[in-house]
C-alpha positions in Angstrom: 0.0 0.0 0.0 1.3 3.5 -1.0 2.3 5.6 2.0 1.1 9.2 2.2 4.3 11.1 3.0 5.8 14.3 1.5 9.3 14.4 0.0 10.5 17.1 2.4 9.6 16.8 6.1 10.5 18.0 9.5 12.5 15.2 11.2 10.3 14.8 14.3 7.3 13.7 12.1 7.2 10.2 10.6 3.6 9.0 10.5 1.6 8.9 7.3 -0.8 11.7 6.4 -4.5 10.9 6.6 -7.0 11.3 3.8 -9.9 13.4 5.0 -13.1 14.3 3.2 -13.8 18.0 3.4 -17.3 17.6 4.8 -15.6 16.3 8.0 -13.8 19.7 8.4 -16.2 22.2 6.7 -19.9 23.0 6.6 -20.7 24.6 3.2 -23.1 27.4 2.4 -23.7 29.7 -0.6 -23.4 33.5 -0.1 -25.8 36.5 -0.1 -27.6 37.5 -3.3 -28.3 41.2 -2.9 -29.7 43.8 -5.2 -27.5 46.4 -7.0 -28.7 49.1 -4.6 -27.5 47.3 -1.5 -23.8 47.3 -2.5 -21.3 50.0 -1.4 -22.2 50.4 2.2 -22.9 48.3 5.3 -21.1 45.0 6.3 -17.8 44.1 4.7 -18.6 41.6 1.9 -16.1 39.0 0.6 -16.3 38.5 -3.2 -14.3 36.5 -5.8 -11.7 39.3 -6.2 -10.9 39.1 -2.4 -10.2 35.4 -2.8 -8.0 35.8 -5.9 -6.1 39.0 -4.8 -4.9 38.1 -1.4 -2.7 35.4 0.2 -5.2 35.4 3.0 -8.2 37.6 3.9 -8.7 39.9 6.8 -11.4 42.5 7.5 -9.3 45.5 6.4 -8.4 43.8 3.0 -12.0 43.4 1.9 -13.0 46.0 -0.7 -16.8 45.6 -1.0 -19.7 46.0 1.4 -23.4 45.2 1.4 -26.3 46.7 3.2 -28.2 43.9 4.9 -30.0 43.6 8.3 -28.3 42.1 11.3 -30.1 38.8 11.1 -29.0 38.3 7.5 -25.4 39.3 8.3 -25.3 36.8 11.2 -26.7 34.1 8.9 -23.8 34.7 6.4 -21.1 35.4 8.9 -17.4 34.6 8.1 -15.2 34.2 11.1 -11.6 33.2 11.8 -10.6 29.9 10.1 -13.4 29.8 7.6 -12.5 28.8 4.1 -13.9 30.7 1.1 -14.2 29.1 -2.4 -14.8 30.7 -5.8 -18.1 29.2 -7.0 -17.8 29.7 -10.7 -15.4 30.8 -13.4 -15.0 31.2 -17.1 -11.9 28.9 -16.8 -11.6 25.5 -15.2 -8.2 26.6 -13.8 -9.8 29.2 -11.5 -13.0 27.5 -10.4 -13.0 26.5 -6.8 -10.0 28.7 -5.9 -9.8 29.0 -2.2 -8.7 31.4 0.5 -8.9 31.6 4.3 -10.3 34.2 6.7 -7.7 35.1 9.3 -9.3 37.9 11.3 -9.9 37.1 14.9 -11.3 40.5 15.8 -13.9 41.4 13.1 -16.2 39.0 11.1 -17.4 39.6 7.6 -20.1 38.4 5.2 -19.8 36.8 1.8 -21.4 37.0 -1.7 -23.4 34.7 -3.9 -20.4 33.8 -6.2 -18.6 32.5 -3.1 -19.1 29.3 -1.0 -18.2 29.5 2.6 -16.7 26.5 4.4 -17.5 27.0 8.1 -14.9 25.5 10.3 -16.4 22.4 12.1 -13.3 20.2 12.3 -9.8 20.5 13.6 -7.2 22.0 11.3 -4.6 24.8 11.2 -6.3 27.5 9.0 -2.9 28.7 7.5 -1.9 25.1 6.6 -5.3 24.4 5.1 -5.0 27.6 3.0 -1.6 26.5 1.7 -2.8 22.9 1.0 -5.7 24.2 -1.1 -3.3 26.0 -3.3 -1.2 22.9 -4.2 -1.5 21.3 -7.6 -3.0 18.2 -5.9 -5.8 20.1 -4.3 -6.5 22.2 -7.4 -6.7 19.1 -9.6 -9.0 17.4 -7.1 -11.4 20.3 -7.2 -11.2 21.4 -10.9 -11.6 17.8 -12.2 -15.0 17.6 -10.5 -16.2 21.0 -11.7 -19.1 21.1 -14.2 -20.1 23.3 -17.1 -19.1 24.1 -20.7 -18.9 27.8 -21.2 -18.7 28.5 -17.5 -17.3 26.1 -14.9 -19.0 25.6 -11.5 -18.5 23.9 -8.2 -21.2 23.4 -5.6 -21.5 22.4 -2.0 -21.8 18.7 -2.9 -18.6 18.7 -5.0 -16.6 20.5 -2.3 -18.0 18.1 0.3 -16.8 15.1 -1.7 -13.2 16.4 -2.1 -10.7 14.2 -0.3 -7.3 15.7 0.7 -4.3 14.4 2.7 -3.7 16.0 6.1 -0.8 15.4 8.7 -1.3 15.8 12.4 -2.3 19.1 13.8 1.2 19.6 15.2 2.8 19.0 11.8 0.2 21.3 10.2 1.2 24.1 12.6 4.9 23.5 12.0 4.5 23.7 8.2 2.2 26.8 8.5 4.6 28.7 10.7 7.6 27.9 8.4 5.8 29.0 5.3 4.4 32.0 7.0 7.9 33.2 7.8 8.7 33.0 4.1 5.5 35.0 3.3 6.6 37.6 5.8 10.0 37.9 4.1 8.2 38.3 0.7 5.9 41.0 2.1 8.7 42.9 3.7 10.6 42.9 0.4 7.4 44.1 -1.4 7.0 46.9 1.1 10.6 47.9 0.6 10.1 47.9 -3.1 6.9 50.0 -2.9 8.7 52.6 -0.7 11.6 52.9 -3.2 9.2 53.2 -6.0 7.3 56.0 -4.2 10.6 57.7 -3.4 11.7 57.5 -7.0 8.3 59.0 -8.1 8.7 61.9 -5.7 12.3 62.5 -6.8 11.4 62.5 -10.5 8.8 65.2 -9.9 11.1 67.4 -7.8 14.1 67.1 -10.2 12.1 67.9 -13.3 10.3 70.7 -11.5 13.8 71.9 -10.7 13.1 72.0 -6.9 16.3 69.9 -6.7 19.4 70.9 -8.8 22.7 69.1 -9.2 26.1 70.9 -9.1 28.9 70.4 -11.6 32.2 68.7 -10.6 33.5 72.0 -9.1 30.4 72.5 -7.0 29.0 75.3 -9.2 25.5 75.6 -10.6 24.7 74.4 -14.1 23.2 76.7 -16.6 19.4 77.2 -16.9 17.4 74.5 -18.7 15.9 75.1 -22.1 12.8 73.7 -23.8 13.0 71.7 -27.0 10.9 69.0 -28.6 11.4 65.2 -28.9 12.0 65.6 -32.6 14.9 68.0 -32.0 16.8 65.6 -29.8 16.2 62.4 -31.9 16.5 60.9 -35.3 13.6 60.5 -37.7 10.9 58.3 -36.1 10.1 54.8 -37.4 6.9 52.8 -37.1 7.2 49.2 -35.9 7.3 45.8 -37.7 3.9 44.4 -38.8 4.5 40.7 -38.1 2.6 38.1 -36.1 4.3 36.6 -33.0 5.4 33.1 -32.5 7.0 31.0 -29.8 10.4 32.5 -28.6 13.3 31.0 -30.5 15.8 31.8 -27.8 17.5 34.5 -29.8 15.1 36.9 -31.5 12.9 38.8 -29.1 9.8 40.7 -30.2 8.5 43.6 -28.1 4.8 44.5 -28.4 2.6 47.0 -26.4 1.6 44.3 -23.9 5.3 43.5 -23.2 6.0 46.9 -21.7 5.2 47.3 -18.0 2.6 50.1 -17.4 4.4 51.7 -14.4 8.1 51.2 -14.8 8.4 51.0 -18.6 10.5 47.8 -18.3 10.4 44.9 -20.8 8.3 42.0 -19.5 10.2 38.9 -20.4 7.8 36.4 -18.9 5.8 36.0 -22.2 8.6 36.8 -24.6 7.9 35.8 -28.3 9.7 36.0 -31.6 8.4 37.7 -34.8 7.3 35.4 -37.6 9.3 37.4 -40.1 12.6 39.2 -39.5 13.8 42.6 -40.8 17.0 43.9 -39.2 15.9 47.5 -39.8 13.4 46.9 -37.0 16.1 45.8 -34.5 16.5 48.0 -31.4 19.8 49.6 -30.6 21.2 51.7 -27.8 19.4 55.0 -27.4 16.1 53.8 -28.9 13.0 55.0 -27.1 9.7 53.4 -28.0 6.2 55.0 -27.7 2.9 53.2 -28.0 0.8 54.9 -30.6 -2.8 53.6 -30.3 -5.3 52.1 -27.9 -5.8 52.4 -24.2 -2.0 52.1 -23.6 -1.2 55.1 -25.8 1.8 57.0 -24.4 3.5 54.0 -22.7 7.2 54.1 -23.2 10.2 51.8 -23.2 13.9 52.6 -23.4 15.9 49.8 -25.0 18.3 48.1 -22.6 21.1 46.0 -24.2 20.6 43.5 -21.3 17.2 42.7 -22.8 19.0 41.1 -25.8 18.1 41.1 -29.4 14.8 42.8 -29.8 12.6 43.7 -32.8 9.8 46.2 -32.2 6.2 45.6 -33.3 3.6 47.6 -35.1 1.6 50.1 -32.9 5.0 51.2 -31.5 7.1 54.2 -32.8 10.8 54.3 -32.3 12.8 57.5 -31.7 16.6 57.2 -31.4 17.7 59.8 -28.9 20.9 61.1 -30.6 21.3 64.6 -29.2 20.5 64.0 -25.4 21.0 61.5 -22.7 18.4 58.8 -23.6 17.6 57.9 -19.9 17.1 61.5 -19.1 14.5 61.8 -21.9 12.9 58.5 -20.8 12.5 59.7 -17.2 10.5 62.7 -18.5 7.9 60.3 -19.8 7.3 59.1 -16.2 6.1 62.6 -15.2 2.5 63.5 -14.4 2.7 66.3 -16.9 3.6 63.8 -19.6 0.5 61.9 -18.7 -1.6 65.0 -19.1 0.0 65.8 -22.5 -0.8 62.2 -23.7 -4.4 62.5 -22.5 -4.9 65.7 -24.5 -2.9 64.6 -27.6 -4.4 61.2 -27.9 -8.1 62.4 -28.1 -9.7 60.9 -31.2 -13.2 60.3 -32.4 -12.5 56.6 -32.2 -9.8 54.9 -30.0 -7.0 57.0 -28.5 -3.8 57.5 -30.6 -0.7 59.7 -31.1 1.2 59.6 -34.4 4.9 60.1 -35.1 4.5 63.7 -36.1 2.6 64.5 -32.9 5.2 62.7 -30.7 8.0 64.7 -32.4 6.3 67.8 -31.0 6.5 66.5 -27.4 7.9 69.3 -25.3 11.2 68.3 -23.6 13.1 70.3 -20.9 16.8 70.1 -21.4 19.8 71.0 -19.2 23.4 70.7 -20.2 24.4 67.2 -21.1 26.6 66.8 -17.9 23.6 67.6 -15.7 21.4 65.3 -17.8 23.9 62.5 -17.1 24.0 63.2 -13.4 20.2 63.1 -13.2 20.0 59.9 -15.2 22.7 58.2 -13.2 21.0 59.2 -9.9 17.6 57.8 -11.0 19.2 54.8 -12.5 20.8 53.9 -9.2 17.3 53.9 -7.6 16.0 51.7 -10.5 18.9 49.2 -9.9 17.9 48.9 -6.2 14.2 48.4 -7.2 15.3 45.7 -9.7 17.5 44.0 -7.2 14.6 43.8 -4.7 12.2 42.6 -7.5 14.7 39.8 -8.2 14.8 38.9 -4.5 11.0 38.7 -4.5 10.9 36.5 -7.5 13.6 34.2 -6.2 11.9 33.9 -2.8 8.6 33.1 -4.5 10.2 30.4 -6.6 11.8 29.0 -3.4 8.4 29.0 -1.7 6.8 27.3 -4.8 9.4 24.6 -4.7 8.7 24.0 -1.0 5.0 23.8 -1.6 5.6 21.0 -4.1 7.8 19.0 -1.7 6.2 19.7 1.8 2.7 18.5 0.8 1.7 15.0 -0.3 
C-alpha cells in the first residue's frame, strides 16, 4: 500500500498523512444574493476578487460592502478559520480557488459567487489555505467541476473532495515555516513599494527643478531650455507588422503588452519572436519606444542591451535619442505632466492615438548634457535597487513554490 508522506519533512514527524473528506472539516453554504442598490455600504462583503487577490483575507483587506440587516449578516457570517471558495469561473483553472479568513477581531459576510466552508473540524487554517493552493488540491477540485462555457463547483462537489492532512502539530509547524517565508516576501514588497514612491517623488522634484545638481566643481549648471522630442532624436520609425510566434531563444519581439505600465520595463515572462525578420526593426542603444494607439497610448520603453536582441512591433514608434541622454528623456515620460500631455494629444473620435509627427512635437526640458547625465545616473541607481529587490522577491517566491511541491503529499 502506498504511503502518504511528502518528500520534504521536519525530522520529528514520521507518521503517514491521513486522507480526509472536506465535509468532515467544513460545513458549506452559498453567499448573499443582494440587489444592486445594496452594495457600497454596510457590512464588509467577501467576493471573488478578495479570494483571488490576497494570500489570506482579513477585514481590512475586503474592498466591498453590502447593506443587509443584522439577522442576514449573522446568517452569512465569516469568522476566523473559515475557508472561502470561488463558486464559478470562465476557466476551469480558477473555479474552486480558495482562501482563508484570518481575522480574529472582526467578522465579515460573503457573496453569492462564493461558497463558505464554516470550520467544524480540527485544522490549522494557515496550513489548510496552503494545502488548497497545491497542484494536488487544485486538480482534485477542478476535475470535479461542471459546465461548458462557465465552470462551477457546488457544495456537494466540495463536500466530496478528499485531501491528505498530517497531524495538527505538523500542520502548525508547516504553517509557521511557510508564514515566515511569506513575511519575508511581504517585507521585500513593502521595501520595493517605498523605493518606487521615493523615485516617483524625486522625479517630480528634479524635473520641477526643486532639486538641482552641481557640476564637478560645485558650481550651478546653466538654466534649462525647452526643446521637442524631434529636435533631440533621429527620424521616427513605425514598428514591424508581423505576427508573434514562440520565442526561438535569440530573436525577441516587443509589443505593447510586453511593456510594464508603471516602470516602462520589458516584461520577459511572455517573450515571443516575430514570424518574419527585418533587421531595420532591431532596437539599438538610445532607442525610445512610444505606443501609438489604444488604451496604452503614451506608454514608453527605453531599450536596454541586457534585454537582448529585440525587434519592435507595429503600434510602436521608435525614436533614437541622438542629441541628449536617452535615460534623461525616458524619465521625463514618467512625469505626471507627460500623462496630461498624452491624454490631450491622444483624443480621437475613435480609440486614442498619437502619431509620429505628434510625438515629435512632445515638449522636452533640457539642461546641459553633464547635468542630464548626473540626473539619469541618480535615478538609474534607484532603479537598480528596485530591480534587485524585485529579483529577490521572484527568487523567494520560486523557493516557496518549490517547498509547496515538496512539503505536501
